[in-house]
N, C-alpha and C positions, 0 to 999 in steps of 0.2 A: 309357242308359249315361252320358251327360254328367251327368245329375242325380245318378246314383250316385257318380260320381267327385267331383263337387262336394260331395256330402254327406260322403263319406269324408274329403275334405280339410278340411271344416269340423270334423268330429269330431276329427281329429288336431290341428287347430289349437287347438280349445277345450281338449282334454286337455293340450296343451303349455302353454297359457297358465295353466290351473289349476295345473299342476305348478310353474310359475315362481312363481305367487302363493303357494303353500304353502311353497316354498323361501325366498322373501324374508321371509315371516313368521317362519320358523324362525331365519333369520340375525338378523333384527331382535330377536327375543326373546333370542337368545344374547348380543346386545350390550346387553341391558337397555333396548331402545328399545320399551317396552311401548305407547307411543301408537300403534304400528302396528295394534294390535288395535282401537282406536277408529276409525282410518281404515278398517280392513277392514269394520267394521260398516256404514259408510255405503256402501261399494262393493257389499257383498253385498245391500243392499236392492233395487236394480233387477235384480240377477241372480236372486235368489230370486223376486222379483215376476214375472219372465219364466218361470222354470222351473215355479213352482207356480201360475201364473195368478192371482197376488194383486196386482192393480193398486193396492190400498189398503195394501199392506205399508209399514210405516214403522219408523224407529228409535225404540223406546220411550224410550231415554235422551235423545232430543231433545225428547220431550214432558214427561218427568219424570226429573230427574236420579236416577241409581242406581235405575232401575226394577227391582223385585225379580224374580229367577229367570230372566227372558228378556230378550233385547236387541231382537228384531224382532217385530212383531205385525201381524196383519191382522184388524180387527174385523168385516170382511164375510165372509171365508172362515173366520174363527175359527182361524187357524193362528198359532202362535208359534214362535220360533226362539231358542235360546241360542247365542251365538257365543263360543267359548273356545279358548285354545291349550293348555289342560290336558285331556288325553285320559283321565285316570284314572277308575276306577270311583267313587272317592269324590267327584270333582267332579260326575259325572253324578247320583249319589245326592243330593248337596247341592242341585243344581238342581231335582230332582223334589220334594224335601222343601219347598224354598222355594215352589215353584209351588203345592203343596197347602196349605201353611200360610197363604199369602196369598189363597187362594180363587180362583186364576186360572182354574179350570175353569168359573167363571161367565162368563168372557170368551172362552175358547179351548177348542176341541174336540180340538186336536192340538198336541203339543209336539215339536219337533225339536232335536237338539243338533248343531251343526256345529263340528267340530274343525278349527281353522285349520291345524294341522300334519299329524298323521296319527293316526287312531283306533287303539285296541288291536285285536288280532286277535279277542279274545273278551272278554266282560264277564260273569264268573262269580261276582262278589262276592255273598255271601249277603245282605249288607245291602241291596245294590241290588235283588236278587231280591225281598226282602221288601217293599221300597218299591214295586216295580212291581206286586206282587200287590194291595196296598192302594190303588193310585193311582186317582183318580176317573175318569180317561179312559184309553183304550188306549195303551200305550207298549211298543214292542218294541225292545230294544237293537240287534238285528241290522238292523232296518228304519229306526229313527228316530235312530240315531247315525251321522252322515255325516262324511266327509272329502272331499278333492278327488276321490278315486276314486269314491266314491258319487255325488258331484255329477256327475261325467262320465257315469255310467250314466243318471242322470236326464236329462241333456242329450241323450243318445242317443235318447231317446223323443220329442224335440221336432221340430217342423217345421224345415226348412232356414232359414226366415226368422227363427225364434226363436233357432236356433243362431248365426246370423250376428249377431243382436243381442247375445247373450252375448259373442261374440268381439269385437265392436266395443267393448263396455263394458270388457272386460279390456285390449284393445289401447290404448284411449284412456287408461286409467289408467296403463299402463306407459309410453306415450309421454310423458305428463306427468311421470311419475317420472324417466324418462331425461333429459328436457329440464331438469327441476329439478336433477337430479344434476350435469349439466354446468354449469348456471348457478350452482348452489350452490358448486361447486368454484372458479369464477372469482369469485363474490361474496365468499366467505370471504377469498380473497387480496386482493380489492379493499378489503374492510373492514379487513384487517390493516394495510394501508398507512396508513389513517386512524388505526388504533390506535397506530402508531409516534409520532404527534404527541403522544399522552399521555406517552410516554416523554420526548419533548423537554421537556414542561412539568415533568416530574420533575427532569430534569438542570439546568434553570434555577431550580429551587426555587419555581417558581410554583405547583406542585402538590406538597404534601408529604403523602403518604397517612397517615403515622404520626401526624400532628396533625389529621387531619380528624375533625370531629364533625358528624354529620348534623343537619339541621334537620328534626325529625320531622314538623312540620306541612306543610312544603313537600314533603317526601318522599312523604307521603300523597297530596297533590295530584298529584304527578308519577306516582304509580301509576295513577290513573284516566286521566291524559293519555296515558301512554306504553304502557300495556298494558291497554286497556279490555276485551279479550276475556277476560282472566283476572279483573280486579278489578271488573267490572260486577256480580259476584255480591254484593259489599258493598252495592251499590245495591238489589239484590233483597232482601237481608236487611232493609234499612231500610224498604222498601216493605211487607214482610210484617209488621213490627212496628208499622206506623203504624195508629192507630185514631182515629176521630172520635167514639167512643161517649160519652166524658165531655163533650166539647165540645157535641155535639148534645143531650145531656141538659140542659145549662145553657141552650142556646137554647130548648128546649121550655119550661123553667121561666119564661123571659123572654117567652114567647108569640111567638117568632121562628121562622120556617121553618128546618128543618134544612138543613145543608150536605150536598149529595149528592156522594159520591165513593167509589170502591172501589179504593184503591191496592194492597192486597194482591193483587188479581187480576192486576195488571200484573207482579208477580213470577213469575206462573205462565204467562206467555206461553211459547211454544216456545223451548227453549234455542237460542241463535244458533249456526248451523253455520259461519258465516264473518263477515268484517268487514262486508260489505254487509248481511247479515242483522242483525248487531248494531246497525248504524247505524239501520236502520228501527225496531228494537225500542226503542232509546234515544230516538229521536225521538217515538215514541208515548208513552213514559213521560214525556218532558219536556212534551209538550202537556197531558197530564192533570194532572201535578203543578203546572204553571203555572196551569192553569184553576182548580184547587182553591185555590191560593195567592191568586189574585185574589179568590175568594169569601171566604176567611178574612181577608184584609187589612183589610176594613172593621171587623172586630172585634179588631184587633191594634194594639198600641202602635207597631208598625213601619210601619203603613200611612200613606198621605198623610192629613194632618189634615182636609183639605177633602173627603175621601171617607169619613170615618168614619160608622158607622151612626147614623142618627137615627130614633128610633121614631116611629110615628104617635101622635097626641095621646092616644088612649085607652089606649096601651101605655106611656106615660111612667112610670107608677108601677112597672110590672114592671122596666123598664130601670133605674130608680134603684136598685132592690133588687139586681139581678143584674149590673149593669154591670161592677163590678170583677172579679167571678169570671169573667164571660164574656171580658173583655179580657185578663185574666191567662192563662186557659187558651188563648184564641185566639192570644196572643203565643207561647206554647209550641208550639202547632200550627204557627204561621207559621215559627218557628225550625227545626222539623223539616223542613218543606217547603223552606225555604231551603237547608238542608244538602243535601237530596236533589237539588234543582235545580242547586246548585253542582257536585255530583259528576257529574251527567249532563252538564252543560255542559262540564266538564273532559274527560270522555270523548269528547265531540264536538269539542272545541276543536282548532284547527290550529296556534296560535302560543302558546308558553309563554314569557313575557317576564319576565326577572329584572333589576331595576334596584337600584342601591344606591351608596353611597359607595365610593370607591377602597379596595381592600384589605379588603373585608368578606367575602371568601370565595366570590365568585361563580365564579372559576376552579376552586377546590377542589371546589365543589359540582358543577359540570358534569363535571369530570374523574372524580370519584368515581361519578357517575351512569353515565357511559359505560363506565368500566373495571369497575365492580362490579355495579351494578344491571342495566344493559342487557345486559351480557355474560352475567350469570346467567340472564336470561330470554330470551336469544338474540334480542334486539330489534335489527334491522339499523340501524346508526348510523354517520354520518360526523361526525367531530369536526373543526371548523374554527377554529383560533385566528385571530381576525379580523385580527390584525396581519400574518399571512401573506398576506392578500389584497392587501397593498401590493406584493407581487411581481408582480401582474398588472395589466393595464390595464382600465379601464372600457370599455364598460358591462356586461361579462360576467365580472367577476372571480370570482363564485361558481361559475359553470359551468366556467371555465378552471381554477380550483383543483381542482375535483372530477375533471375529466378529465385532470389532470396525474398520472396513475396508470396504469401499463401494463396494469392489469386493467380499466380503465374501459370501459363500453360506448361505442360510437360515438354521438356526439350533435352535431347541427348547431346545436341551440339548447337552452335550458333545458327546453323542453317535452319534448324527446326523453329527457332524463335523468329528469325527473319521471315520465314515463309508465313507464319501466323500473322506477323505485323503487316506483311505485304497484302495478305487477304483482307485484313481490317481496312487498310488504305483503299483498296478497290471497292469495298462495300460502302464506305462512307464518302468516297470521292475526294479524300484529302490525304496527303502523304502522312505516313507514320514517322514521327521524328524522335530521334535520340539526341539529347543535348548533353554533351560531356564537357564540363566546365573545369578548366585548369589542369590539362594533362601534364604540365610541368611539375605538379605536386605528387606525381607517382614516385614512390621511393625507389623502386627497381626500374630506373629509366631504361637501362640497356635491355632488360627483359621485355619491357612494355613496348619498345620500338618495334620489335618483330611481331609482337602480339597485335599491335595496332595495324600493322600492314596486313596481317591475315584477316583481321576484322573488316577493314575497309574493302579488301578484295571480295569478301563474302557479301558485304552490304551492296556493293556495286552490281551484284548479280540479280538483285531484286529491284524491280523498276520503281517502286513507290515507297521505299523506305529511305529516309534521308538522315543525315547526321549534322549537328552543329557542334563544333569543337573550338574551345578557346585555349590559348597557350601564351605564356610570357615570351616576348621576342627572343631573348638570348637563348632560352631553352629550345625554342623552335629551331633557330638557326643552328644550334650546336648539336641537337639530337634528332629532330623530327623532319627537317627540311627534305631529307632524302626519302622519307616515307611517302610524301605527297607528290613530289616531282621526280621523274616525269610520269610515273605509273598512273597516277590519278588526276593528272592535270586536266584531262578532258571533262572530268566530273566535278571540278573544284572551282569555288569562288572564294577569294580571300579578301578580307578587310584587314589591312596591315596596321592601321592605327585608328582605333575606334574614336578617340578623342578628336582626330582631325575631321571626322565626319560631322561633328557638332558645329552648329553656327555659333558665332560669338554671342548672340543674344541668349541662346540656350545655355552656354557656359556661364554667362552672367546670372541667369536665373538659377542655375545649379548652386552657384556660390551663395546667392541670397537665401536659398532653401537651407543650405547647410548652416549658415550663420543664424538663421531663424530657428531651426530645429534645436541647435545647441545653445540658443539664447545668449549670443555674444554681442556686446556693444563695441564696435571698432570702426575706425576710419582708416581705410587701406589706401595707400598710394596706388597709382595706376600700375606700377611694376609689381607691387605686392598682390594686387588683384589678378594680374595676368599669371603670376607665379602659382597662385592657388587654383585659379580657373583651369589651368592646364596640367594639374597633377593631383588627382583625387586622393592618393595615399597621403600626401602632405596636407591637403585640405582636411582630411579626416583627423589626422594627428593634431594639427593646429586646433581644430575644434575641440578635441578631447582635452588638450592642455588648457584651453581658455574657457571651457564650458561654464556658462552662468556668470561670466565676468565682463566688466567694461574696461577695455584695455587701451582706449584712446587711439592715438595716431600710430600707425605701423608703416614706416617708409620702405623697409626692405625685409625680406625673409630668406633665411639660408637653411638648406636641408639639414646639414649636420647639426646646427643649433636646435632645430626642432626635434631631431631624434634624441639628442642629449637631454633636452628639457623634458621630453616625454618619459624617458627612462628614469630620470631623476625624480620626476613626479611619482612614478610607480614605486620606486625604491623608498622614497620618503614616507610612504604609507605603511611600510613594513615595521614590525616590532624591532627594537634596537638590536637584539642578537642577530636577526636576519639581515638587517640593514648593513651591518659590518661586512658580511660576506656575499652580499647580493651580486656586486659587480664581478667578484672572483668566480662566482657560480656561472654567470653568463660567459665569462672568458673561458671557462672549462668546456662549455658547449662549443664555442668557437674553435678551441684547440682540437677538440674531437673531429670537427669538420675538416680542418686543415690537415690533420694527420691522416684521415681516411680518404680525403678527396671527394667526399660525399656531402653535398650541400643541401639536399632536399630533406634529410632527416639524420638524426644521430641517436645512438643508444645511450641510455643513462646508467649503464653498469658502472659501479664504482663511485656513485654519488652518495654522500653522507645523508643522514636523515634531515639535517638542517638544509643542506643543498636541495634535497628533494622537496622540502617544504617551500623553498623559494620558487622552484620550478612549478610546483602546483599552483602557487599564487599567480604566477605569470600566465600559466595556461588558463586559469580561471577567467582572466581578462580577455584572452584570445586575441590580443592585439600584438604582443611581442612573441609569445610562444603558443603552440598548439600541440596537442597530443596526437601521435600517430601509432597505430597498433603495429606490432612486429609482423614481418612478412616471412619469417623463416620457421614457422610452425612451433611444435612443442618445445624445441630446444630453447626458445626465447621466453618461456613462461617466467614471469616475475621481472622481466627486463623491459622497461618503458622505452618507446621510441618517440622522440619529439622533433619538431622543426620550428623554424621561425615562421610566424604567420605572414609577415610581409617581407618579400625578398630584398627590397632595397634597405630596410632596416638591418637585415642580416648582413648585407654587404658593409654597411656602416660599422656594425659591431665587430665584425671580423677585422676590418681595417683599424678600428680603435684598439683591439687586442694586440695587433702587430705593433702599432706605433707606441702605445703606452705600457704594454706588458712585456712583449717579446724583446723590444728594443732595450729595455732595462735589464731583463733577466736571461735572455737567450738570444743575443743579437746574431749568433751564427746561423740561426734558423731562417733569418730574414732572406739571406741570399738564396737559400734552398727554395723558399716559397716564391721568390721573384722568378726563379728559373722555371717553375712549374705553372705559374699563374696564367700564362697565355693560353693554355689548353683547358682551363676551367671555364664552366659556363658563367661563373660570377666575375670573370675578368674585368669587364667594363666597370661594374659598380664598385668592386674591390679597389681597383686602381684609382677611381675617382676619389673615394674617401680617404684612401691612404695618402694620396698627394695633398688633399686639402687639410687633413689633420696634421700632417708633417709640417706644412706651411704654418699652420696656426700655432704649433708647439715649437717652432724654430728648430726642427730636427733636420739639420742640413744634410746629414748622411742619407736619410731616406729620400729627401727631396732630390739629391743628386742621383740616387739609384733610379728614381722614377724618370728623371729627365734623360737617363741613358737608354730608355726603351726606344726602339726604332719608330714606334707610332706615337711617341709622346706628344708631338704637335697636335695630332688629331684629338687626343685626350684633352689637351690644354684648351683647344678651341671649344670642344663640346661642354667643358665644365668651367669655363671662365666665369660664368655668373655665380659660381659657388665661392669664389674668392671674395670674402668680405673686405670692406674698405680698409680695415685696420691691418690686414696682412698684405695688402698690395704695396708694391715698391716701384721705383723707377726702372728696375730690371724688367718688371712686367710691362711697363710702358714700351720699353725698347723691344721686347719680344713681340708685343702686339703690333707695333709699327712695322717690324720686319715681316711678320706674317701677312699683314695687309698688302705689303709690296710684292710678296712672293706667291701668294695663293693663286691657284689657277682653277681649282675645282669650284664650280658655281655654288654648290650647297655649302661649302666651307666659307666662301665669301659672304653668302647670304646670312649664315648663322653668326659669324663674327661681327659683321657690320650692324646687324639689328641688336645684338647683345650690347654693343657700345652705345647705340642710339637710345636704348632704354635706360642707360646709366646717366641720370641727369644731375647728380651731385658733383659740381665742378671741383669741390675740395678733395675728392677722391682721385688718386693717381689715374685710375682707369675710368674714363667718363666719355660722354659724347664729344668732348673737346678733342680727344685723340682721333675720333672719326673725322671731325671737320678739318683738322690739320692735315689728315691724309688726303681728303678730297681736294684741299687747296693745292696740293702738289701735282694733281693730274691734269694732263692736257685734254683737249676735247675728246680724242679717240679713247684715251684711257678712262676718262670720266664716264663716257657713254657705256663702255664695257662694264665698269664697276657698278653703275646704277642699274644696268640691265641685269646683272647677277643678283643685286639686292632685291629686285622685283621679279625674279624668275619664279615660276611655279614648279610643282613637282614634275611637270612634264618638260622642264626646260623652257626655253623661250621659242615659241612658235610665232613666226611672222613678227609683228610688233605689238602683240597684245600685252607685253610687259608695260607698255606705255599707258595702257588702260589702268593698270594697277597704280602707276605713278599718279595718274589723274585722280583715281579714287582716293588716294591718301591726301592729296591737296584739297580735294572736295570735302573731306572730313575736317580738315583744318578750317576751311572757309565756313563750314557749318557750325563751328563752335561759337559760343558767345564771347564777348570781349575779354572777360576775366579768364576764361579757360584758354583763350589764345595767348594771352600774356603769360599765363601760368606755365606754358610749355617751356619757357626760358629762352635766353638768347641763343645758346648753341643749337638747340633743337630747331629753332626757327631758322638759324643759319644753314643747317643741313637741308631744310626744306627748300631753301633758295637754290641749292645745287641740283635739286630735282626738277625745278621749274622748266628748264630748257627742254626736258624730255616728256612733258605732259602734253595732252591734247590742247587745242587752241583755247577752248572755253576756260579750262582750269588754269592754263598758263597765264592768260590775260587777267583773269580774276585775282590770281595770287599776286601778280605784279601790282595790280590796283590796290589790293589790301595793304601791301607794304608801303606803297606810295602815300595812301591816305593816313597811315599810322606812323609816318616817318618821324614825327615829333615825340612819339612815345619811346622812352629809353630802350626798352627791350627790343623793339623793332629796329630802332636806329642802330643799336649795337650789333644786331644780327646782320644788317646790311654792311656794317663796318667790318665784321669778321670775314666777309666775302670779298673785300676789296683786294686782297692778296691772291685771289684765285688765279691759277695758271690758265684755266680754261677760258677761251674766248667767248664761249656760249654764256658762261656765268657773268663775265665782265660786261657783256652786252646787256644782259638782263639787269645788272646793277645800274648800268648807265641809263637804261630806259626808266627804271624806278626813280632814280635821282632826277632825271630830266622831267618826268611827269610831275614830280614834286615842285621843281623849279617853275614849271609852267603854271601849276596851281597857285 
């Protein structure tokens, strides 16, 4: 009797659970949440395995994506099952037709259709009846089309033990769903508090969505990092396309053993069902691609030179014949493998680090990611503006910031939090991401360095919690580089310059968006466009200065002039009593920073009421100053902490204070500052503006002090474009000519040469004419070396691909209309002729033809004339050919 009661209870329980399962599927489908059908497939595997005694039953879609006709299959019992929420006759008919057309009767002797919602009462379709008659295996709609009622009948035939197992499976799924539902409710509220921080960034105009233009390269990298479960399929696609056939054919011709590897098979591994499964799959793919890359490396131009392939003596002849083809093809194979391993490493990475100069769009990039990309894919994310961590005390600032949220889980330490987040990630199949923006804005940098190291160490112990961190370059190099390398190098992906990841078209679109958003009418020269396109902080300040104005033609823009104009604009808005002391109040902040050696923030103790009023007005704008709360507890009550909003403006203002205030009233302090400055994180920016302002104000003493620094030449090269025409002298021309002759570092040659190339005003001492005079003095070997450096990439020059970049530049010249070609000016066209000998054949001949056709136009004729004195035989031959073609014409 007891057994009978127990059985009855089990049957009632199983029927109730199946009914709930069917109801929730109907509700989810009504809400267009069709992924419930995929979840149902996985749940039904163990249930049907129990009911049908099919221990080998598996989800066919996990073996092969979009498996035809059926979803579940057992190759031992030869039973297959289609799982659908569509109960129509046409759906059943379609399933049977696909089953037959794909020849699945060779694998299965029975096919069932399980309707997740509820089957029709009858299936009298003539089309279905005809399909059943011709079906290669027996199929009965009344027997083989099931819903939860039919499943309950089958369960009624099972032993109590198996019924209990079915109940346990369903109950376990519902318990998890109920717990997830409760947790999801709190999680969504918890994450929405973080989302409010994005709105704060909008209000302060640190994030302006209407002027955001994505960096497509970095966005692609972020896809693999932040949503590997979805985007790992791109890796699979690359693996499937990979082939060693041509490379191995060349190896055989060179009498070298083939390279063994079958990457396409790695794409056909079982489809991952969760993040742990994906991690194992990616790890296996990484091991094999890395092993293969090591084999190919010896035949690649990218491999270590001392590891290059060396043939045995009797094979030297073969290698001589086939070496170039083998290494060329091997380099292509190596690049493909590099790309794949980079993508896999990104998917496995834990830390995504973005560094760059101030104002280069790091905050816009992160905010757009969180608000749009991560929200779209429902990736759980906490956004942390790092300056807000100043509201909390070390060593648990990150934990305390996160838990300062009424929906936060209880956590005694960071591990408690990370464990919760790791669990969320596993449940939703997406990493849990912490995005910490601007760690250079932490007041207690020394304290935060050790805190960040501990935090990252903890985070890396949890497989599916990841962090995005942004930092200004010089702060990273000065304070944080040692945190990330080498301890976390295996977990790290770094984007060193976010702006370099943007295409030129995207930068142009960004410039247009800014000018449109701020309603500015302006005609910018090409150099002014490039200037603003490549420095968002200046673009923003430029737009603030000129908002709503039509300012006509702008040939050149200088940073210091912008900062000065912006500050003057703000001060001019002050009432007269404040206007008189405004600059002195800013100088007082600068003095405090210099005295303390602390440049991220300064205390306002000792400021008068009028000075505080000025500070409050500037903080209200949040462009020059921003408020920072004290970090030293109760002792600091009543004392405000502030910092400069934009670091580069801070550097300018501190330099302005030294050149115009200290130089007049306390010159003895200047030597003291110059002795200390090389150890400061502001060194580069401070030096830049100190030198430029000293030049503009004819302060020879400070100029000489700057020139006495060991690394002055490097500063001079990096900041040459900041020297406006009116301060340039013949001494600058001599210095630049000397540098052009003596430089050996490719990056320096590249920077200096292109800086001169962009200076088209021949009336200025420093212009493109200085460059063309230098080119004229170079013989063939020296000219090739110089042009090679000008067209080098960040990877240096590999093989002769620098010539492709020469060709690309000439191709852009050829693509201009007549007016734009002439508008480049004689010296720029003359420089182009020095590039012609090193271009590919098509562009070389087309450029010579262009000059020959336009030889009667003054600008082209004079450009050819400028090159008549060239020392290079390459260039003289080019000029002779152009002149000869003209004579023949």
